[in-house]
Chimera marker file (.cmm) of the C-alpha trace (Angstrom):
<marker_set name="trace">
<marker id="1" x="-182.899" y="10.983" z="-123.370" r="1" g="1" b="0" radius="0.5"/>
<marker id="2" x="-183.287" y="10.000" z="-119.757" r="1" g="1" b="0" radius="0.5"/>
<marker id="3" x="-182.074" y="12.692" z="-117.415" r="1" g="1" b="0" radius="0.5"/>
<marker id="4" x="-182.468" y="13.386" z="-113.725" r="1" g="1" b="0" radius="0.5"/>
<marker id="5" x="-182.366" y="16.830" z="-112.123" r="1" g="1" b="0" radius="0.5"/>
<marker id="6" x="-178.726" y="16.460" z="-111.120" r="1" g="1" b="0" radius="0.5"/>
<marker id="7" x="-177.604" y="15.568" z="-114.656" r="1" g="1" b="0" radius="0.5"/>
<marker id="8" x="-179.664" y="18.407" z="-116.113" r="1" g="1" b="0" radius="0.5"/>
<marker id="9" x="-178.075" y="20.830" z="-113.633" r="1" g="1" b="0" radius="0.5"/>
<marker id="10" x="-174.605" y="19.693" z="-114.693" r="1" g="1" b="0" radius="0.5"/>
<marker id="11" x="-175.379" y="20.202" z="-118.377" r="1" g="1" b="0" radius="0.5"/>
<marker id="12" x="-176.975" y="23.593" z="-117.678" r="1" g="1" b="0" radius="0.5"/>
<marker id="13" x="-174.023" y="24.691" z="-115.555" r="1" g="1" b="0" radius="0.5"/>
<marker id="14" x="-171.741" y="24.209" z="-118.561" r="1" g="1" b="0" radius="0.5"/>
<marker id="15" x="-173.758" y="26.672" z="-120.701" r="1" g="1" b="0" radius="0.5"/>
<marker id="16" x="-175.545" y="29.120" z="-118.410" r="1" g="1" b="0" radius="0.5"/>
<marker id="17" x="-173.095" y="32.011" z="-118.854" r="1" g="1" b="0" radius="0.5"/>
<marker id="18" x="-173.253" y="31.738" z="-122.635" r="1" g="1" b="0" radius="0.5"/>
<marker id="19" x="-177.049" y="31.482" z="-122.541" r="1" g="1" b="0" radius="0.5"/>
<marker id="20" x="-177.323" y="34.665" z="-120.504" r="1" g="1" b="0" radius="0.5"/>
<marker id="21" x="-174.841" y="36.559" z="-122.696" r="1" g="1" b="0" radius="0.5"/>
<marker id="22" x="-176.718" y="35.507" z="-125.808" r="1" g="1" b="0" radius="0.5"/>
<marker id="23" x="-180.098" y="36.523" z="-124.372" r="1" g="1" b="0" radius="0.5"/>
<marker id="24" x="-178.728" y="39.839" z="-123.113" r="1" g="1" b="0" radius="0.5"/>
<marker id="25" x="-177.291" y="40.642" z="-126.518" r="1" g="1" b="0" radius="0.5"/>
<marker id="26" x="-180.599" y="39.924" z="-128.228" r="1" g="1" b="0" radius="0.5"/>
<marker id="27" x="-182.949" y="41.422" z="-125.659" r="1" g="1" b="0" radius="0.5"/>
<marker id="28" x="-180.835" y="44.474" z="-124.738" r="1" g="1" b="0" radius="0.5"/>
<marker id="29" x="-182.410" y="44.393" z="-121.275" r="1" g="1" b="0" radius="0.5"/>
<marker id="30" x="-181.105" y="42.556" z="-118.217" r="1" g="1" b="0" radius="0.5"/>
<marker id="31" x="-184.521" y="41.620" z="-116.818" r="1" g="1" b="0" radius="0.5"/>
<marker id="32" x="-185.833" y="40.453" z="-120.201" r="1" g="1" b="0" radius="0.5"/>
<marker id="33" x="-182.669" y="38.391" z="-120.734" r="1" g="1" b="0" radius="0.5"/>
<marker id="34" x="-182.966" y="36.759" z="-117.317" r="1" g="1" b="0" radius="0.5"/>
<marker id="35" x="-186.631" y="35.995" z="-117.921" r="1" g="1" b="0" radius="0.5"/>
<marker id="36" x="-185.886" y="34.509" z="-121.342" r="1" g="1" b="0" radius="0.5"/>
<marker id="37" x="-183.124" y="32.284" z="-119.950" r="1" g="1" b="0" radius="0.5"/>
<marker id="38" x="-185.369" y="31.155" z="-117.090" r="1" g="1" b="0" radius="0.5"/>
<marker id="39" x="-188.147" y="30.319" z="-119.518" r="1" g="1" b="0" radius="0.5"/>
<marker id="40" x="-185.706" y="28.427" z="-121.757" r="1" g="1" b="0" radius="0.5"/>
<marker id="41" x="-184.337" y="26.393" z="-118.855" r="1" g="1" b="0" radius="0.5"/>
<marker id="42" x="-187.824" y="25.457" z="-117.674" r="1" g="1" b="0" radius="0.5"/>
<marker id="43" x="-188.823" y="24.480" z="-121.202" r="1" g="1" b="0" radius="0.5"/>
<marker id="44" x="-185.636" y="22.464" z="-121.678" r="1" g="1" b="0" radius="0.5"/>
<marker id="45" x="-186.107" y="20.655" z="-118.373" r="1" g="1" b="0" radius="0.5"/>
<marker id="46" x="-189.728" y="19.827" z="-119.177" r="1" g="1" b="0" radius="0.5"/>
<marker id="47" x="-188.777" y="18.531" z="-122.633" r="1" g="1" b="0" radius="0.5"/>
<marker id="48" x="-185.423" y="16.874" z="-121.917" r="1" g="1" b="0" radius="0.5"/>
<marker id="49" x="-186.837" y="13.508" z="-122.947" r="1" g="1" b="0" radius="0.5"/>
<marker id="50" x="-187.056" y="14.867" z="-126.522" r="1" g="1" b="0" radius="0.5"/>
<marker id="51" x="-183.286" y="15.382" z="-126.649" r="1" g="1" b="0" radius="0.5"/>
<marker id="52" x="-181.745" y="12.369" z="-128.348" r="1" g="1" b="0" radius="0.5"/>
<marker id="53" x="-178.065" y="12.837" z="-127.512" r="1" g="1" b="0" radius="0.5"/>
<marker id="54" x="-176.477" y="14.515" z="-124.531" r="1" g="1" b="0" radius="0.5"/>
<marker id="55" x="-173.816" y="15.977" z="-126.840" r="1" g="1" b="0" radius="0.5"/>
<marker id="56" x="-176.536" y="18.041" z="-128.543" r="1" g="1" b="0" radius="0.5"/>
<marker id="57" x="-177.696" y="19.711" z="-125.327" r="1" g="1" b="0" radius="0.5"/>
<marker id="58" x="-175.835" y="22.974" z="-125.935" r="1" g="1" b="0" radius="0.5"/>
<marker id="59" x="-177.204" y="23.634" z="-129.414" r="1" g="1" b="0" radius="0.5"/>
<marker id="60" x="-180.645" y="22.343" z="-128.392" r="1" g="1" b="0" radius="0.5"/>
<marker id="61" x="-181.000" y="24.736" z="-125.444" r="1" g="1" b="0" radius="0.5"/>
<marker id="62" x="-179.614" y="27.632" z="-127.522" r="1" g="1" b="0" radius="0.5"/>
<marker id="63" x="-182.319" y="26.929" z="-130.102" r="1" g="1" b="0" radius="0.5"/>
<marker id="64" x="-184.958" y="26.977" z="-127.372" r="1" g="1" b="0" radius="0.5"/>
<marker id="65" x="-183.571" y="30.271" z="-126.054" r="1" g="1" b="0" radius="0.5"/>
<marker id="66" x="-183.432" y="31.750" z="-129.539" r="1" g="1" b="0" radius="0.5"/>
<marker id="67" x="-187.105" y="30.902" z="-130.099" r="1" g="1" b="0" radius="0.5"/>
<marker id="68" x="-188.106" y="32.396" z="-126.766" r="1" g="1" b="0" radius="0.5"/>
<marker id="69" x="-186.159" y="35.591" z="-127.451" r="1" g="1" b="0" radius="0.5"/>
<marker id="70" x="-187.766" y="35.800" z="-130.890" r="1" g="1" b="0" radius="0.5"/>
<marker id="71" x="-191.266" y="35.535" z="-129.395" r="1" g="1" b="0" radius="0.5"/>
<marker id="72" x="-190.476" y="38.110" z="-126.715" r="1" g="1" b="0" radius="0.5"/>
<marker id="73" x="-188.996" y="40.558" z="-129.226" r="1" g="1" b="0" radius="0.5"/>
<marker id="74" x="-192.022" y="40.188" z="-131.495" r="1" g="1" b="0" radius="0.5"/>
<marker id="75" x="-194.297" y="40.884" z="-128.546" r="1" g="1" b="0" radius="0.5"/>
<marker id="76" x="-192.248" y="43.940" z="-127.590" r="1" g="1" b="0" radius="0.5"/>
<marker id="77" x="-192.265" y="45.270" z="-131.158" r="1" g="1" b="0" radius="0.5"/>
<marker id="78" x="-196.059" y="44.905" z="-131.299" r="1" g="1" b="0" radius="0.5"/>
<marker id="79" x="-196.425" y="46.838" z="-128.037" r="1" g="1" b="0" radius="0.5"/>
<marker id="80" x="-194.195" y="49.756" z="-129.094" r="1" g="1" b="0" radius="0.5"/>
<marker id="81" x="-196.689" y="51.362" z="-131.541" r="1" g="1" b="0" radius="0.5"/>
<marker id="82" x="-199.452" y="51.221" z="-128.908" r="1" g="1" b="0" radius="0.5"/>
<marker id="83" x="-197.246" y="53.014" z="-126.394" r="1" g="1" b="0" radius="0.5"/>
<marker id="84" x="-196.182" y="55.583" z="-128.998" r="1" g="1" b="0" radius="0.5"/>
<marker id="85" x="-199.767" y="56.474" z="-129.879" r="1" g="1" b="0" radius="0.5"/>
<marker id="86" x="-200.751" y="56.692" z="-126.215" r="1" g="1" b="0" radius="0.5"/>
<marker id="87" x="-197.987" y="59.188" z="-125.475" r="1" g="1" b="0" radius="0.5"/>
<marker id="88" x="-198.323" y="61.059" z="-128.748" r="1" g="1" b="0" radius="0.5"/>
<marker id="89" x="-198.138" y="64.503" z="-127.124" r="1" g="1" b="0" radius="0.5"/>
<marker id="90" x="-194.776" y="63.667" z="-125.556" r="1" g="1" b="0" radius="0.5"/>
<marker id="91" x="-193.440" y="62.391" z="-128.855" r="1" g="1" b="0" radius="0.5"/>
<marker id="92" x="-193.774" y="65.713" z="-130.634" r="1" g="1" b="0" radius="0.5"/>
<marker id="93" x="-190.414" y="66.623" z="-129.111" r="1" g="1" b="0" radius="0.5"/>
<marker id="94" x="-188.769" y="63.629" z="-130.813" r="1" g="1" b="0" radius="0.5"/>
<marker id="95" x="-186.374" y="64.512" z="-133.577" r="1" g="1" b="0" radius="0.5"/>
<marker id="96" x="-186.521" y="63.073" z="-137.051" r="1" g="1" b="0" radius="0.5"/>
<marker id="97" x="-183.181" y="61.391" z="-136.349" r="1" g="1" b="0" radius="0.5"/>
<marker id="98" x="-184.697" y="59.546" z="-133.379" r="1" g="1" b="0" radius="0.5"/>
<marker id="99" x="-187.570" y="58.334" z="-135.518" r="1" g="1" b="0" radius="0.5"/>
<marker id="100" x="-185.125" y="57.229" z="-138.201" r="1" g="1" b="0" radius="0.5"/>
<marker id="101" x="-183.057" y="55.333" z="-135.628" r="1" g="1" b="0" radius="0.5"/>
<marker id="102" x="-186.122" y="53.541" z="-134.322" r="1" g="1" b="0" radius="0.5"/>
<marker id="103" x="-187.279" y="52.723" z="-137.838" r="1" g="1" b="0" radius="0.5"/>
<marker id="104" x="-183.851" y="51.338" z="-138.734" r="1" g="1" b="0" radius="0.5"/>
<marker id="105" x="-183.789" y="49.254" z="-135.557" r="1" g="1" b="0" radius="0.5"/>
<marker id="106" x="-187.191" y="47.769" z="-136.432" r="1" g="1" b="0" radius="0.5"/>
<marker id="107" x="-186.035" y="47.052" z="-140.003" r="1" g="1" b="0" radius="0.5"/>
<marker id="108" x="-182.941" y="45.235" z="-138.716" r="1" g="1" b="0" radius="0.5"/>
<marker id="109" x="-185.025" y="43.280" z="-136.212" r="1" g="1" b="0" radius="0.5"/>
<marker id="110" x="-187.475" y="42.255" z="-138.964" r="1" g="1" b="0" radius="0.5"/>
<marker id="111" x="-184.582" y="41.189" z="-141.216" r="1" g="1" b="0" radius="0.5"/>
<marker id="112" x="-183.173" y="39.155" z="-138.325" r="1" g="1" b="0" radius="0.5"/>
<marker id="113" x="-186.472" y="37.289" z="-137.942" r="1" g="1" b="0" radius="0.5"/>
<marker id="114" x="-186.355" y="36.192" z="-141.585" r="1" g="1" b="0" radius="0.5"/>
<marker id="115" x="-183.326" y="34.040" z="-140.793" r="1" g="1" b="0" radius="0.5"/>
<marker id="116" x="-183.616" y="30.411" z="-139.766" r="1" g="1" b="0" radius="0.5"/>
<marker id="117" x="-183.184" y="29.605" z="-136.094" r="1" g="1" b="0" radius="0.5"/>
<marker id="118" x="-179.628" y="28.419" z="-136.650" r="1" g="1" b="0" radius="0.5"/>
<marker id="119" x="-178.778" y="31.547" z="-138.624" r="1" g="1" b="0" radius="0.5"/>
<marker id="120" x="-180.295" y="33.742" z="-135.897" r="1" g="1" b="0" radius="0.5"/>
<marker id="121" x="-178.178" y="31.983" z="-133.304" r="1" g="1" b="0" radius="0.5"/>
<marker id="122" x="-174.998" y="32.362" z="-135.349" r="1" g="1" b="0" radius="0.5"/>
<marker id="123" x="-175.626" y="36.022" z="-136.184" r="1" g="1" b="0" radius="0.5"/>
<marker id="124" x="-176.695" y="36.791" z="-132.631" r="1" g="1" b="0" radius="0.5"/>
<marker id="125" x="-173.617" y="35.203" z="-131.121" r="1" g="1" b="0" radius="0.5"/>
<marker id="126" x="-171.318" y="36.757" z="-133.724" r="1" g="1" b="0" radius="0.5"/>
<marker id="127" x="-172.574" y="40.247" z="-134.410" r="1" g="1" b="0" radius="0.5"/>
<marker id="128" x="-174.342" y="41.001" z="-131.156" r="1" g="1" b="0" radius="0.5"/>
<marker id="129" x="-172.460" y="38.793" z="-128.707" r="1" g="1" b="0" radius="0.5"/>
<marker id="130" x="-168.985" y="39.318" z="-130.104" r="1" g="1" b="0" radius="0.5"/>
<marker id="131" x="-168.106" y="35.627" z="-130.288" r="1" g="1" b="0" radius="0.5"/>
<marker id="132" x="-165.673" y="34.533" z="-133.000" r="1" g="1" b="0" radius="0.5"/>
<marker id="133" x="-166.381" y="31.622" z="-135.331" r="1" g="1" b="0" radius="0.5"/>
<marker id="134" x="-164.315" y="29.173" z="-133.264" r="1" g="1" b="0" radius="0.5"/>
<marker id="135" x="-166.244" y="30.039" z="-130.099" r="1" g="1" b="0" radius="0.5"/>
<marker id="136" x="-169.577" y="29.774" z="-131.908" r="1" g="1" b="0" radius="0.5"/>
<marker id="137" x="-168.476" y="26.464" z="-133.384" r="1" g="1" b="0" radius="0.5"/>
<marker id="138" x="-167.769" y="25.239" z="-129.854" r="1" g="1" b="0" radius="0.5"/>
<marker id="139" x="-171.165" y="26.370" z="-128.626" r="1" g="1" b="0" radius="0.5"/>
<marker id="140" x="-173.099" y="24.921" z="-131.542" r="1" g="1" b="0" radius="0.5"/>
<marker id="141" x="-170.816" y="21.954" z="-132.202" r="1" g="1" b="0" radius="0.5"/>
<marker id="142" x="-170.016" y="23.147" z="-135.713" r="1" g="1" b="0" radius="0.5"/>
<marker id="143" x="-166.772" y="23.563" z="-137.605" r="1" g="1" b="0" radius="0.5"/>
<marker id="144" x="-165.482" y="27.171" z="-137.495" r="1" g="1" b="0" radius="0.5"/>
<marker id="145" x="-165.455" y="27.297" z="-141.317" r="1" g="1" b="0" radius="0.5"/>
<marker id="146" x="-169.082" y="26.176" z="-141.397" r="1" g="1" b="0" radius="0.5"/>
<marker id="147" x="-169.957" y="28.928" z="-138.939" r="1" g="1" b="0" radius="0.5"/>
<marker id="148" x="-168.231" y="31.531" z="-141.117" r="1" g="1" b="0" radius="0.5"/>
<marker id="149" x="-170.046" y="30.439" z="-144.270" r="1" g="1" b="0" radius="0.5"/>
<marker id="150" x="-173.437" y="30.260" z="-142.529" r="1" g="1" b="0" radius="0.5"/>
<marker id="151" x="-172.858" y="33.682" z="-140.956" r="1" g="1" b="0" radius="0.5"/>
<marker id="152" x="-171.914" y="35.137" z="-144.334" r="1" g="1" b="0" radius="0.5"/>
<marker id="153" x="-175.021" y="33.732" z="-146.025" r="1" g="1" b="0" radius="0.5"/>
<marker id="154" x="-177.251" y="34.918" z="-143.161" r="1" g="1" b="0" radius="0.5"/>
<marker id="155" x="-175.842" y="38.449" z="-143.273" r="1" g="1" b="0" radius="0.5"/>
<marker id="156" x="-176.313" y="38.487" z="-147.046" r="1" g="1" b="0" radius="0.5"/>
<marker id="157" x="-179.983" y="37.522" z="-146.555" r="1" g="1" b="0" radius="0.5"/>
<marker id="158" x="-180.403" y="40.354" z="-144.072" r="1" g="1" b="0" radius="0.5"/>
<marker id="159" x="-178.704" y="42.781" z="-146.448" r="1" g="1" b="0" radius="0.5"/>
<marker id="160" x="-181.131" y="41.880" z="-149.239" r="1" g="1" b="0" radius="0.5"/>
<marker id="161" x="-184.081" y="42.568" z="-146.946" r="1" g="1" b="0" radius="0.5"/>
<marker id="162" x="-182.632" y="45.867" z="-145.737" r="1" g="1" b="0" radius="0.5"/>
<marker id="163" x="-182.008" y="47.279" z="-149.230" r="1" g="1" b="0" radius="0.5"/>
<link id1="1" id2="2" r="1" g="1" b="0" radius="0.2"/>
<link id1="2" id2="3" r="1" g="1" b="0" radius="0.2"/>
<link id1="3" id2="4" r="1" g="1" b="0" radius="0.2"/>
<link id1="4" id2="5" r="1" g="1" b="0" radius="0.2"/>
<link id1="5" id2="6" r="1" g="1" b="0" radius="0.2"/>
<link id1="6" id2="7" r="1" g="1" b="0" radius="0.2"/>
<link id1="7" id2="8" r="1" g="1" b="0" radius="0.2"/>
<link id1="8" id2="9" r="1" g="1" b="0" radius="0.2"/>
<link id1="9" id2="10" r="1" g="1" b="0" radius="0.2"/>
<link id1="10" id2="11" r="1" g="1" b="0" radius="0.2"/>
<link id1="11" id2="12" r="1" g="1" b="0" radius="0.2"/>
<link id1="12" id2="13" r="1" g="1" b="0" radius="0.2"/>
<link id1="13" id2="14" r="1" g="1" b="0" radius="0.2"/>
<link id1="14" id2="15" r="1" g="1" b="0" radius="0.2"/>
<link id1="15" id2="16" r="1" g="1" b="0" radius="0.2"/>
<link id1="16" id2="17" r="1" g="1" b="0" radius="0.2"/>
<link id1="17" id2="18" r="1" g="1" b="0" radius="0.2"/>
<link id1="18" id2="19" r="1" g="1" b="0" radius="0.2"/>
<link id1="19" id2="20" r="1" g="1" b="0" radius="0.2"/>
<link id1="20" id2="21" r="1" g="1" b="0" radius="0.2"/>
<link id1="21" id2="22" r="1" g="1" b="0" radius="0.2"/>
<link id1="22" id2="23" r="1" g="1" b="0" radius="0.2"/>
<link id1="23" id2="24" r="1" g="1" b="0" radius="0.2"/>
<link id1="24" id2="25" r="1" g="1" b="0" radius="0.2"/>
<link id1="25" id2="26" r="1" g="1" b="0" radius="0.2"/>
<link id1="26" id2="27" r="1" g="1" b="0" radius="0.2"/>
<link id1="27" id2="28" r="1" g="1" b="0" radius="0.2"/>
<link id1="28" id2="29" r="1" g="1" b="0" radius="0.2"/>
<link id1="29" id2="30" r="1" g="1" b="0" radius="0.2"/>
<link id1="30" id2="31" r="1" g="1" b="0" radius="0.2"/>
<link id1="31" id2="32" r="1" g="1" b="0" radius="0.2"/>
<link id1="32" id2="33" r="1" g="1" b="0" radius="0.2"/>
<link id1="33" id2="34" r="1" g="1" b="0" radius="0.2"/>
<link id1="34" id2="35" r="1" g="1" b="0" radius="0.2"/>
<link id1="35" id2="36" r="1" g="1" b="0" radius="0.2"/>
<link id1="36" id2="37" r="1" g="1" b="0" radius="0.2"/>
<link id1="37" id2="38" r="1" g="1" b="0" radius="0.2"/>
<link id1="38" id2="39" r="1" g="1" b="0" radius="0.2"/>
<link id1="39" id2="40" r="1" g="1" b="0" radius="0.2"/>
<link id1="40" id2="41" r="1" g="1" b="0" radius="0.2"/>
<link id1="41" id2="42" r="1" g="1" b="0" radius="0.2"/>
<link id1="42" id2="43" r="1" g="1" b="0" radius="0.2"/>
<link id1="43" id2="44" r="1" g="1" b="0" radius="0.2"/>
<link id1="44" id2="45" r="1" g="1" b="0" radius="0.2"/>
<link id1="45" id2="46" r="1" g="1" b="0" radius="0.2"/>
<link id1="46" id2="47" r="1" g="1" b="0" radius="0.2"/>
<link id1="47" id2="48" r="1" g="1" b="0" radius="0.2"/>
<link id1="48" id2="49" r="1" g="1" b="0" radius="0.2"/>
<link id1="49" id2="50" r="1" g="1" b="0" radius="0.2"/>
<link id1="50" id2="51" r="1" g="1" b="0" radius="0.2"/>
<link id1="51" id2="52" r="1" g="1" b="0" radius="0.2"/>
<link id1="52" id2="53" r="1" g="1" b="0" radius="0.2"/>
<link id1="53" id2="54" r="1" g="1" b="0" radius="0.2"/>
<link id1="54" id2="55" r="1" g="1" b="0" radius="0.2"/>
<link id1="55" id2="56" r="1" g="1" b="0" radius="0.2"/>
<link id1="56" id2="57" r="1" g="1" b="0" radius="0.2"/>
<link id1="57" id2="58" r="1" g="1" b="0" radius="0.2"/>
<link id1="58" id2="59" r="1" g="1" b="0" radius="0.2"/>
<link id1="59" id2="60" r="1" g="1" b="0" radius="0.2"/>
<link id1="60" id2="61" r="1" g="1" b="0" radius="0.2"/>
<link id1="61" id2="62" r="1" g="1" b="0" radius="0.2"/>
<link id1="62" id2="63" r="1" g="1" b="0" radius="0.2"/>
<link id1="63" id2="64" r="1" g="1" b="0" radius="0.2"/>
<link id1="64" id2="65" r="1" g="1" b="0" radius="0.2"/>
<link id1="65" id2="66" r="1" g="1" b="0" radius="0.2"/>
<link id1="66" id2="67" r="1" g="1" b="0" radius="0.2"/>
<link id1="67" id2="68" r="1" g="1" b="0" radius="0.2"/>
<link id1="68" id2="69" r="1" g="1" b="0" radius="0.2"/>
<link id1="69" id2="70" r="1" g="1" b="0" radius="0.2"/>
<link id1="70" id2="71" r="1" g="1" b="0" radius="0.2"/>
<link id1="71" id2="72" r="1" g="1" b="0" radius="0.2"/>
<link id1="72" id2="73" r="1" g="1" b="0" radius="0.2"/>
<link id1="73" id2="74" r="1" g="1" b="0" radius="0.2"/>
<link id1="74" id2="75" r="1" g="1" b="0" radius="0.2"/>
<link id1="75" id2="76" r="1" g="1" b="0" radius="0.2"/>
<link id1="76" id2="77" r="1" g="1" b="0" radius="0.2"/>
<link id1="77" id2="78" r="1" g="1" b="0" radius="0.2"/>
<link id1="78" id2="79" r="1" g="1" b="0" radius="0.2"/>
<link id1="79" id2="80" r="1" g="1" b="0" radius="0.2"/>
<link id1="80" id2="81" r="1" g="1" b="0" radius="0.2"/>
<link id1="81" id2="82" r="1" g="1" b="0" radius="0.2"/>
<link id1="82" id2="83" r="1" g="1" b="0" radius="0.2"/>
<link id1="83" id2="84" r="1" g="1" b="0" radius="0.2"/>
<link id1="84" id2="85" r="1" g="1" b="0" radius="0.2"/>
<link id1="85" id2="86" r="1" g="1" b="0" radius="0.2"/>
<link id1="86" id2="87" r="1" g="1" b="0" radius="0.2"/>
<link id1="87" id2="88" r="1" g="1" b="0" radius="0.2"/>
<link id1="88" id2="89" r="1" g="1" b="0" radius="0.2"/>
<link id1="89" id2="90" r="1" g="1" b="0" radius="0.2"/>
<link id1="90" id2="91" r="1" g="1" b="0" radius="0.2"/>
<link id1="91" id2="92" r="1" g="1" b="0" radius="0.2"/>
<link id1="92" id2="93" r="1" g="1" b="0" radius="0.2"/>
<link id1="93" id2="94" r="1" g="1" b="0" radius="0.2"/>
<link id1="94" id2="95" r="1" g="1" b="0" radius="0.2"/>
<link id1="95" id2="96" r="1" g="1" b="0" radius="0.2"/>
<link id1="96" id2="97" r="1" g="1" b="0" radius="0.2"/>
<link id1="97" id2="98" r="1" g="1" b="0" radius="0.2"/>
<link id1="98" id2="99" r="1" g="1" b="0" radius="0.2"/>
<link id1="99" id2="100" r="1" g="1" b="0" radius="0.2"/>
<link id1="100" id2="101" r="1" g="1" b="0" radius="0.2"/>
<link id1="101" id2="102" r="1" g="1" b="0" radius="0.2"/>
<link id1="102" id2="103" r="1" g="1" b="0" radius="0.2"/>
<link id1="103" id2="104" r="1" g="1" b="0" radius="0.2"/>
<link id1="104" id2="105" r="1" g="1" b="0" radius="0.2"/>
<link id1="105" id2="106" r="1" g="1" b="0" radius="0.2"/>
<link id1="106" id2="107" r="1" g="1" b="0" radius="0.2"/>
<link id1="107" id2="108" r="1" g="1" b="0" radius="0.2"/>
<link id1="108" id2="109" r="1" g="1" b="0" radius="0.2"/>
<link id1="109" id2="110" r="1" g="1" b="0" radius="0.2"/>
<link id1="110" id2="111" r="1" g="1" b="0" radius="0.2"/>
<link id1="111" id2="112" r="1" g="1" b="0" radius="0.2"/>
<link id1="112" id2="113" r="1" g="1" b="0" radius="0.2"/>
<link id1="113" id2="114" r="1" g="1" b="0" radius="0.2"/>
<link id1="114" id2="115" r="1" g="1" b="0" radius="0.2"/>
<link id1="115" id2="116" r="1" g="1" b="0" radius="0.2"/>
<link id1="116" id2="117" r="1" g="1" b="0" radius="0.2"/>
<link id1="117" id2="118" r="1" g="1" b="0" radius="0.2"/>
<link id1="118" id2="119" r="1" g="1" b="0" radius="0.2"/>
<link id1="119" id2="120" r="1" g="1" b="0" radius="0.2"/>
<link id1="120" id2="121" r="1" g="1" b="0" radius="0.2"/>
<link id1="121" id2="122" r="1" g="1" b="0" radius="0.2"/>
<link id1="122" id2="123" r="1" g="1" b="0" radius="0.2"/>
<link id1="123" id2="124" r="1" g="1" b="0" radius="0.2"/>
<link id1="124" id2="125" r="1" g="1" b="0" radius="0.2"/>
<link id1="125" id2="126" r="1" g="1" b="0" radius="0.2"/>
<link id1="126" id2="127" r="1" g="1" b="0" radius="0.2"/>
<link id1="127" id2="128" r="1" g="1" b="0" radius="0.2"/>
<link id1="128" id2="129" r="1" g="1" b="0" radius="0.2"/>
<link id1="129" id2="130" r="1" g="1" b="0" radius="0.2"/>
<link id1="130" id2="131" r="1" g="1" b="0" radius="0.2"/>
<link id1="131" id2="132" r="1" g="1" b="0" radius="0.2"/>
<link id1="132" id2="133" r="1" g="1" b="0" radius="0.2"/>
<link id1="133" id2="134" r="1" g="1" b="0" radius="0.2"/>
<link id1="134" id2="135" r="1" g="1" b="0" radius="0.2"/>
<link id1="135" id2="136" r="1" g="1" b="0" radius="0.2"/>
<link id1="136" id2="137" r="1" g="1" b="0" radius="0.2"/>
<link id1="137" id2="138" r="1" g="1" b="0" radius="0.2"/>
<link id1="138" id2="139" r="1" g="1" b="0" radius="0.2"/>
<link id1="139" id2="140" r="1" g="1" b="0" radius="0.2"/>
<link id1="140" id2="141" r="1" g="1" b="0" radius="0.2"/>
<link id1="141" id2="142" r="1" g="1" b="0" radius="0.2"/>
<link id1="142" id2="143" r="1" g="1" b="0" radius="0.2"/>
<link id1="143" id2="144" r="1" g="1" b="0" radius="0.2"/>
<link id1="144" id2="145" r="1" g="1" b="0" radius="0.2"/>
<link id1="145" id2="146" r="1" g="1" b="0" radius="0.2"/>
<link id1="146" id2="147" r="1" g="1" b="0" radius="0.2"/>
<link id1="147" id2="148" r="1" g="1" b="0" radius="0.2"/>
<link id1="148" id2="149" r="1" g="1" b="0" radius="0.2"/>
<link id1="149" id2="150" r="1" g="1" b="0" radius="0.2"/>
<link id1="150" id2="151" r="1" g="1" b="0" radius="0.2"/>
<link id1="151" id2="152" r="1" g="1" b="0" radius="0.2"/>
<link id1="152" id2="153" r="1" g="1" b="0" radius="0.2"/>
<link id1="153" id2="154" r="1" g="1" b="0" radius="0.2"/>
<link id1="154" id2="155" r="1" g="1" b="0" radius="0.2"/>
<link id1="155" id2="156" r="1" g="1" b="0" radius="0.2"/>
<link id1="156" id2="157" r="1" g="1" b="0" radius="0.2"/>
<link id1="157" id2="158" r="1" g="1" b="0" radius="0.2"/>
<link id1="158" id2="159" r="1" g="1" b="0" radius="0.2"/>
<link id1="159" id2="160" r="1" g="1" b="0" radius="0.2"/>
<link id1="160" id2="161" r="1" g="1" b="0" radius="0.2"/>
<link id1="161" id2="162" r="1" g="1" b="0" radius="0.2"/>
<link id1="162" id2="163" r="1" g="1" b="0" radius="0.2"/>
</marker_set>
């Protein structure tokens, strides 16, 4: 698709709030969310010629953002054990409940990464972001019933992994 900076800015303006909310829900950190959105926008702008239809911009940029968040979360999860071993003396005060909570959070995150990109986007917007199926359908250009069935199947996949 041919697109100048002005047209790209108009398309981005229509989705930037939803992009940030989605990233914030996944990253759980304002700075990380802002960085992920910035990276996604730069990537989208650099690759806009790969977008075939303007109508697909919203789902396309959400997919880019989802991939970036996934990479960042994987990087963060790989860094956590290193930090824990470095500060081992300070961790002796941790309770077993805290360790269990962290373990559960990592299990849920790993189950989330098993999902396809579309499923991650739907679950992220639904469970984490609080969007309903009609709103997600609007964002992703899907029928609300399709969103509900895809969300249900994705959550079932996660449940199987978590058992």
